[in-house]
N, C-alpha and C positions, 0 to 999 in steps of 0.2 A: 337484473342481477341472476347470477348464476345459480342454477338449482345443485347446492351444495350436496344434500341428501341423493339426488339422483346419481351425481359423480362418485359420492361413497358407495353406494349400491352396485354401480359399475365395476368399481375394483373388487368388491366381494364376490361379483358373479364372473369376472374375467378369467378365462381358462390360461390366461399368460401371467397372471399374479400367483406366486407360490403360496403354499399353504402357510407357512410361518408368518408371512405378511397379513393374510386374512386373518390370523388368530390375533394379530396386534390390532386390527380393525374391528374386528368383532368385539373387543374389549371396552371399545368406544360407545357401544351400544347404549344409548340414554343419555350420553353427554353432547348435546347437540352443539354446545359453544364449542367444544374441541373439535367436534367433526366440522363445523362451520370454519373454524381456524386451519384446518388441514385442505380443506376442500373447495372452499369459496374462490380461491385464485388458484393460479398455476404459479410455481416459483419462477420468478422473473427471469428471463435470460436477457441480460443488458450487456453493457460493455464491459460490466465485470464478470461477465459470466453468470455462474449460478453461486448463490451462497444461502444457506439457511440450516434450520436444525434437522437433526437427522430423524428419520422417522417415516412411516407410511403415509402416503397422501400426495396430493398435487403440489401442494405448498411445502414440501419436504425435500430433503436430500435423501435419495434412496436408488436403488439400483435402476429403477424404472424411470425416474425423472432424469438421471445421469445418461442411460442408453438413449431416451428420447432426445436429448440435447446433441449426444454424439451421433445419432441418426441425422439430425438436422445439418451438423457440421459436416458431415460425410457427404451428404447431397450437395453441399455447397462446394467442397473441394471437388467431386466428380463432375460439377456442371463447370468448373473452370478448366476443365481439362485433362488428358491422361498423364501429362507432365507432372501436375500437383498431386495426382495420386501417386505416382512413383516416388516423387521426392517424399512424400510421405508426413508422418505427424511422430513427434516425439513426446513422450509421456513421462512426467516425475510426479512424485507423491511425497506428502510429508507424514508426521507421527499421528496423526488424528485417527478416531475411530472411523472405521470405514473405508480409510484412505487408500489401502493396498486393494481392497475388494472393487471400488470405484475405478480405480487405475485398469485393473484387469479387465472389467467390464467394458470400459472404453476400448481398450485393446482389442476386444474380441469383436465390438461391433464395427470399428473402423475397418479391421481385416476382413469381415464378411463383406464389406463393402468395396474390396479390392484395393485398399489404401495401405501402403506400406508402414509398419509401425515400428519405433523404436522406443522400448520400455526400460527405463532405468531400473536396475536389478535390487535396488533397495532405497531408503528415503534420500531426498536431495533438497538442497535450499532452492527457494523460487529463482534466484539469480542465475543459479546454474543451468535452470530449463531454459531460461531466456538466451544464455551463452550457447547451449547446445543446439537451439535453432538455428542460430547463425553458422555454428561450426560443423553440423552435419547437412546443412543446406536444406532444411526440410521446408515444406510448405507451411506447416503450422506447428504449433505445440501446446501441450495443455498441462496443467499442474493441478493436482487435488490438494485443495489446502483451504482454510478458513482464517489463514495468517493469525491474528491475535485474538479472535472471537474465543468464548467458552467453549468447554470440551464438547458440548452437546451440538456444536455447528460443526459444518465442514462446506466445502466450496469446490468450484470448478472454473478455473480461468483458462480462457483461450489466447493464445498468441500468434501472431501472422509472421510472415517470412522474413521480416528484419529484425525480429525478436522481441518486439513489443507487444503489449496485450492490444488486442483488436479494437478498433474504434467503430463508430455508429455506421459508417459504410459497409463493414463487414457483419457487424453484429445484427444489423436489422434483417438481411436477407437469411441470415442463420435462423433468426427467431421466427421469420415468416415459415421457413422450412418445418421449424419444429412444431408450428401451429396446425401444420397440414396432417402431421401424425394423430389421428384420432384414434387409433388403438395400438395397444403394444404388439399386436401381430405383424404390425408394418414395419417393426424394427428387424433388421438382420443381424443375426449373431453366429459367431463360428466357435466351435470347440477351441479353447485356449490352447491346447497341446496339439490340436493338428493344425492352428494357424502357425506355431512354433515349427514344427516339421516342414511345412511348406514355405517357411522362409518371411511369412507375412508379419510375424512378430520376430523382432530381433532385440536380444537383451543388450543394454547399454552398461558397460562397467567404468573401469578407471581411466580410459583413454581420454574421456571427454573432461573429467575431473583433473587430470594432469594437464591437458591444454588450458583449461580455466585458470589454475594455478600459476602456470607460466604467465599468462597475460596480467593476472591480478598483482604478481611481483614485479612486472615490469612498470608497474605506476608508482613505484618508491622514486623519491625525488632527492632526498638528502641522507647522507649517511653520517654527517657530523652531528650525531644524536648520542643521547644516553640510553644505551640498549638495556642497562640494567634497571630501568624504571620499573617500579612496581604496580603490575597491572593484575587485577581480579576480573576474572570475566565468567559470565553465565549465559548458557543457551537456553535457559528456562525450559528444560526438557524437550527442546526442539531439535532441528536439522543441523544448527550451526556448530556444534562441538568439535567434531573431528576437521571441518574446514577451517575455522578460525584458528584452533590449534596449529594446523600445518601452516597457514600463512604466517602467523607471528613465531613459529620455530624458524622458517625459512628465511623469514626478514632479520633472525639474529637476536630476538628477543628472549633473554635468559631468565627473567625473573617475573613470568606470568603464572597464573594459578586460575584452574577453573574449579568453580563450585562443584565438588563430587555429587553433593545430592540433588543437583539439578543436570548434571553431565549427560546422563543417560537419556535417550530417548523415550518418552511416554506420553502418549496422548491423553492421558487423565490429568497431566499436569498437577500431581499430589501435593507439592510444596508451595503452591501459588492459587490465590482465589481466582485470578484472571490472568491469564499469561501474555500481558501486555507491558512490555516496559516503559511505557508512558506513565503507567501507574506506578508510583515510587514504592508500594508495598510489594512488589514483585522484587525490589531490590534488598528486601530484608536479610535473606540468607547471605547473599553477597556483602552486604555491609559488615555482618559479623566477622567474616574473614577479611575484610579490607582493613578492620579496626586491629584485629591480632597482627596482621602481617605490614601495617602502616602502608598501605597501598597508596600510591600516587592517584590512579585512576581507577573507577570500576566502569567496565563495559557490560551491556546485555544487548542479546538479539531477541527477536520474537521467534515463535515457533518455526516459520519458514524461513528465518534468517535473512529477510529482506530490510529488516529495519533495525536501527541502533540507537540504545540510549546511553548517555554518559554521566558519571558523578564525578566531581574533583574533589579532592583534599584540600580543604581550607582551615587552618587554625584548629588541625584535630578532627574537625566535622568534615561531613561530605556534602556537597553541595550540587543538586541535579541542573544540568544543562537542558534547556528545552531546545526543540527542533530550530527554531530560529537562530537561536544562540549558536548551537553547533553548526549550523549551515554557514552562519557570518564567519566563525573562525575558520572553518574549511576553505571558504572563498579566500579569506585573507592568506591562510597558508598555501594553498596551492597555486594563487596567482602570483604569489610573492616569489615562491620556489622556481616556478616557470620562468618568471621574468629574470630571475637571478642566473638560471642555467641558459637564457637565451632561446626559450622554446615557446614563450606565449606569442602566438600568432597575433596580426593585426585584425583579423576577421573574429575574434573569439566571442563567444556568447555563453552566458549561463541561461537556464530555463527555470522559472519558479512557479508556483501555482497562485492564482488570485488571492487565495486566502493567506499567503505566506508573507511576513513582514518585509519592510523595506530597507533595513540595514544592508543587507546582502548585496542589493543593488547599487548602492551609493559606494561600497567597498569596490565592488566590480569596476565601476565607473572611473573610480582613482586609476585603475590600471588599463584602461581604455577598453574593457570589455562591456559589450552590451547586454541588457537584460530583456528577454521575452517573457510575458506571462501568459498562462492559459489556464484551464479548468484543472480542478483538483483531481490528483490521481496520477500516477506514471504512465499510464495509458496516454494520457495528455501530454505530458511533459516529454516523453519519449517519442509520442506521436509526431509531436512539432520537431523533435530534433531529425527525426526521418524526413520530414517534409524540408528543412532549411540545411540539410546535407550537402555539401558541395559549394554552398553560397558562404556558410560560415563554419567556424571551426568550434564544435561543442566542448566547452571547459568542464561545466558542472550543471547537475539538474537536482533539485531539492524541493520539500515542501515542509511545512511546519510540523507534520505528524511523524518526525524522525526518520524520513526516507532520503537518501542521498545516491548520487552515481556521478562517476566521472570515467573517461576513458569512452572507447566507442564499441566495445565487444560485448557489454551488456545493455539491453535495453528497458531495463527496471531498476528500482531501487535495490542495493545490495549491501546487506550487513556485513557479509565476509570481507568483501573489498575494503569497506569503510571501517571495519574494526582495525585492520592493518594500518590504514592512512590515519585514522584518528591516534593511533599509539604512535606512529611516527611525529605526528604533530606535537603530540604532548612530550615525546622524548626530545625534541628539538627545542622546545622552550624550556625545558627543564635544565638542558645543558647551558642555557643562558640564564638560569636562576629563576625562571618564570613559570607559573602555572598557566593552565587554560584560562583561570578567572582573572589572572594578571592581564592577559593578552585581552579579554573580553572587555575589561574596564578600561584599557586603553582605546578600543575601538568606540566604547561609548563616549569617551571624553574628546575624541576626534570627532564623531559624526552626530553625537546627541543620545540621550537614552531613549532607545527605542524599546518600549516595554509592551508586554502583552498580557491578555487574561483570556485564554482560551478554553472553553467548556462546553460539555454535552448535557442535553438533557433529555431523559430516557422516556419514550412513549410507546410502551408495548401493544401488541394486538391491533385490532381493527379501530378500537376506539383511539388507540394512539395515533393511528394513522391520520384520523379524522383531526385530531387535536393540531398535528403538525401542519396539515392543510389550511386550519382556521389560523393558526400564529401565522404563516406566509401571508394568508390574505390581509390579515391585521396591518403587518409592516408595509404592504404594498398601499393601503389606504390611508392608515393613521401614523405613518413614520413622523417622530419629533423633528420640528425644524429648528429647534435649539435644545442644546443640552449644557447646563451649567452656563458657563460663559462662552460656550462653543456654538457657532453657527453652521447649519448644514450648508454646504457649498454646492454638492450635486449628489446624485446617487444612481447607481447602475442597476439596472434589471436584466440579468444575464438570461433570463427566460425568454424576454421579448429581443433582448440583444440591444436595448436602448439605454441611451445616457439621458438622465433629466437634470435640470436645475431644481433647487430647494423647492421651488413651487409647483413642479410637476409638469414642467415644459421640455418638450423634447430638444436637446442641444448636441446630439450625435448618436454615434452607434458604436457598438462594440467591434473591436478589429476581427477581420474576416476569420482569421485562423482560430478563433474561440468558438466553440460550438454553444449552441443553446443549452441553459442547465438552469434550474430552478434555485439560483442564489441572488442575493439582494446584498448590495454593499453600499455604505452610507460615508461619505467624505466629508470631515469638518473642518473648520477655518483654519486651525494651526497644523495641519498634516495628520492629525488623528483620524481614525476611520475604524468602522465596524461592518461585520458582514453576518449574514445567517443563511443557513441552508440545511434540508433535510440531508441525513446521511443515505449514500446509495447502497450502503451494505447491511446497515443496523438499524434498529428502530430508534433513531434519536435525531433531534435538532441540535445542529452545531452551531456555536456563536463563537466569534473571533472579535476581540477588541484590541486594537493597537493605539498607544499613545506616544507622543514624543515631546522632549522637552530638554533643554541644556541643564535642568535641575533633575536629578533623580526622584525625589519626593514630590515634584509637582507632576510629573508624569504618572506617579502612582496614584496621587489623588485624581485625576483626569480618568484613569482606569476605573475606579470606585464609583465615582458620578456616572460615567457611561453605563457600567454594568446595571447599577441600581435602576435607571431608567428602561435598560431593555427588559429587565426581569419583571418590572412593573407593568409593562405593555403585553408581556407574554402572559403574566397572570390573569389579565383582563380578557384574553382570547377565548 
């Protein structure tokens, strides 16, 4: 085990650590638990990059851990050759605490390593960064964001030349480079103004935005819609406001309203406890306006505007659609409209995560579109899109955690794009006298009631990490072979990449394109299934339960029985 007190003292004694940081560290003296929390581990650089609480320490987001990660990336780029350094890196950042500072220090380190930098002049949504990598032809991209985490968090996500987040083949050598940096004195850094003067840092403005808007607007499929549909939108103090406003206006929507208290960017997120639109409390303000204005739909994007949540008016009340439901509706709309226009290809595919429901897959099959599955996260979804490019025509990618993308010019989930498409979809059905809930019900009647109960259990700190590890071990050894009237048919251990029957006998292997990951998935005799996995970015255990039945109430009962069984086993761990 690492000597965390020695690491703590190393920071206090380092000539490269500034006095303000040392003051923060001195204030921890006597609080060994906090010192241990900050210094026992390094903030892990994985395929999601870095993410953690802001503060001093090796297990925190600060200018030193960000600089160290950037030096590791710079070494990797330079090892790839001069062409990669010349193509450079584009950097975007969001509204969070320290985001601008982290973006600038990242630019300074890259410039000092002779790598061309393109730095956005202000906050941008994450999907615009993905687009910029492709548009500018850079070797890499970085966005400083912690997505929907609480205000005390920030993060650092790395993208590669096709515009998608890096996968293990790139993340691991970067991580190895980072480990070689044993002293902050090994990190190169150039004065920001000097780098600007030398042209090593170039500021990016509206040119990229305008090119992005043009591409998003080109995704419009139907103009026979009710453009007077009443839309309430909230960016939740994030980056989405200006961008969603623009695409809605240009698309011709005349009756949209942005929640004024949440329109301005603010990394403290003062009007919400938790800036995550999956949490329905984030809609509280928007719903007040929706009721006053009799809105048809309510849209929200998370702080970096890569995810969408939707609520729909039903009998004067507002009903939230979850990610599986919205995904299924989008698949039905996009594929039906493309078929109507004669632009649905024969080799079309959708890509979803392994913990996303099956309704979308059935709808796609109806249109002759094949479904591929991969691990959670758009780094995997768009990474697979990259692999299959040329052989298949990508139509849509999504996961249950309200992330969606279509088109080929953004290789990440895109809340701006989807705000426009969801609005068009709702306006199309409104002109036919239907709500999105009406359309969803018709899909259920056609394919069956595919219901879900997905939830997270929070286990913070070192004890929490140990608890999550124990739970995963319990499910590997004591998984239930029967739940209510349902029998276990098989299960998949994605860590081992093997498929087992109910008695633990190996019966197959996971598809080659799905990497190893600590996920367990259990399939029951009626088509219902559940999965558990630790979160890769937060101190959570994630549980996914899916049931299906021709009768809605029966599907609900199954959810309850499966959930009770899982929670009992977790409590015993």
